[in-house]
GUROSE-464681 format. One record per residue (C-alpha): residue in three letters; x, y, z. Coordinates in steps of 0.5 Angstrom, whole numbers, plus 500, padded with zeros to 3 digits. Example, Ala and Ser with C-alpha at 12.3 -4.5 7.8 and 13.67 -1.06 7.14 Angstrom:
2
ALA525491516SER527498514
This chain:
90
MET506526518ALA513523519GLU511523526TRP505519526LYS509514521GLU514513527ILE509513532SER504508529LYS509503525GLY503502521SER498500525THR494506525ALA491510519LEU492518519LEU486522518VAL488529515GLU482534515GLY482541512ALA478545507ARG477543500ARG482544495ILE488546499GLY492541497LYS491535503SER492530498THR498533494ILE502533501VAL500526503GLU502524496GLU508527496PHE510524503ALA508517500LYS513518495ASN518519499GLU517514505TYR515508501GLU516504495SER511499492PHE510494487ILE505489485ILE506482484VAL500478480VAL499471481ASN495468476PRO496460476GLU494456470SER489452474GLU485453480MET490453486GLU487452494ASN490452500PHE497455499ARG501459502ILE505466500SER512468504VAL517473502ALA525472503ASP529478503PHE530483497THR538484496SER540489491SER546488486ASP550493491GLY548489497LYS542493499THR537488503ILE530489505PRO528484509GLY522480508ASP519480514GLN518487513VAL514486506GLU507486507ILE502482503ARG495484502LYS490480498VAL486484493GLU479485494TYR474489490VAL468494493LYS461494489VAL460501487SER453503485HIS455510483PRO461513480THR466517485ASP464524482TYR456522483TYR455526488VAL459532487
């Protein structure tokens, strides 16, 4: 997975195949915990907003460590309509 991360630079998805219930999800979750930090910022305006732009400046910690703003990915939250719960087909 580390090799995929380095080669893809976030431009492709990783498909982990294998038998059911052998720990694929656990391995991927552990990898993500050690390789990525995530957080959520919620923008909830008091009135309707249109045609606005969100940008990110560098994040700098109190000890001077920096995450460059151009390394931060902004994603719009979207939802998918689900007609059956995920465990419906189990």
